[in-house]
C-alpha positions as CSV (number, residue, x, y, z in Angstrom):
1,M,-20.8,-26.5,28.4
2,L,-20.5,-27.7,24.9
3,K,-23.7,-27.5,22.9
4,A,-22.7,-28.9,19.5
5,K,-21.2,-32.3,18.8
6,H,-17.9,-32.0,17.0
7,P,-16.7,-35.5,16.0
8,E,-13.1,-34.3,15.8
9,A,-13.1,-33.1,19.5
10,L,-12.9,-36.5,21.2
11,P,-9.8,-37.7,19.3
12,A,-8.2,-34.3,19.8
13,F,-8.8,-34.4,23.5
14,R,-7.5,-38.0,23.7
15,E,-4.3,-36.9,22.0
16,A,-3.9,-33.9,24.3
17,I,-4.3,-36.2,27.3
18,E,-1.6,-38.5,26.0
19,L,0.7,-35.4,26.0
20,G,-0.4,-34.1,29.4
21,P,-2.3,-36.8,31.3
22,T,-2.5,-34.7,34.5
23,D,-3.5,-31.4,32.9
24,I,-6.7,-30.5,34.8
25,E,-8.1,-28.1,32.2
26,T,-7.7,-30.7,29.4
27,L,-9.3,-33.4,31.5
28,M,-12.2,-31.2,32.5
29,G,-12.7,-30.2,28.9
30,F,-12.6,-33.9,27.9
31,G,-15.2,-34.7,30.5
32,A,-17.5,-32.0,29.2
33,C,-17.0,-33.2,25.6
34,L,-17.8,-36.7,26.6
35,G,-21.0,-35.5,28.3
36,A,-22.0,-33.5,25.2
37,H,-21.5,-36.6,23.1
38,G,-23.9,-38.6,25.3
39,L,-21.1,-40.5,27.1
40,P,-21.8,-39.7,30.8
41,S,-20.2,-42.9,32.1
42,E,-16.9,-42.1,30.5
43,A,-17.3,-38.5,31.7
44,V,-17.6,-39.8,35.3
45,D,-14.4,-41.7,34.9
46,T,-12.6,-38.6,33.6
47,Y,-13.9,-36.5,36.5
48,R,-12.7,-39.2,38.9
49,Q,-9.2,-38.8,37.3
50,V,-9.4,-35.0,38.0
51,I,-10.4,-35.7,41.6
52,A,-7.5,-38.1,42.1
53,I,-5.1,-35.4,41.0
54,E,-6.9,-32.5,42.7
55,P,-9.1,-33.9,45.5
56,K,-10.7,-30.5,46.3
57,N,-11.7,-29.6,42.8
58,A,-15.3,-28.5,43.3
59,N,-16.0,-28.2,39.6
60,A,-15.0,-31.8,39.0
61,F,-17.4,-33.0,41.8
62,C,-20.2,-30.8,40.3
63,E,-19.7,-32.1,36.8
64,M,-19.4,-35.6,38.0
65,G,-22.7,-35.2,39.8
66,T,-24.3,-34.0,36.6
67,S,-23.0,-37.0,34.7
68,L,-24.1,-39.4,37.4
69,Y,-27.6,-37.7,37.3
70,A,-27.7,-38.3,33.6
71,L,-27.0,-42.0,34.3
72,R,-29.9,-42.0,36.8
73,R,-27.5,-42.8,39.6
74,W,-29.3,-40.5,42.0
75,D,-27.6,-41.4,45.3
76,D,-24.1,-41.2,43.7
77,A,-25.0,-37.9,42.1
78,M,-26.1,-36.4,45.4
79,E,-22.8,-37.6,47.0
80,A,-20.8,-36.0,44.2
81,F,-22.7,-32.7,44.6
82,R,-21.8,-32.8,48.3
83,G,-18.1,-33.2,47.3
């Protein structure tokens, strides 16, 4: 997971997603970056995009659960962890 906040990372990920909106690795990286920047709600939306593209992506469910937990949405987090 990303430890440091790099302000240039978010715009770079947004640009990469414009070029490849269904690229799973880019979307997962963007979700992690959003979480590291204290934007868990936006991270959840990004992980939902991954799941829409790849419904059995366990990593996306796990990361979404972590973001939902950060939002104190306990029941939703548990559901995401179950996949």
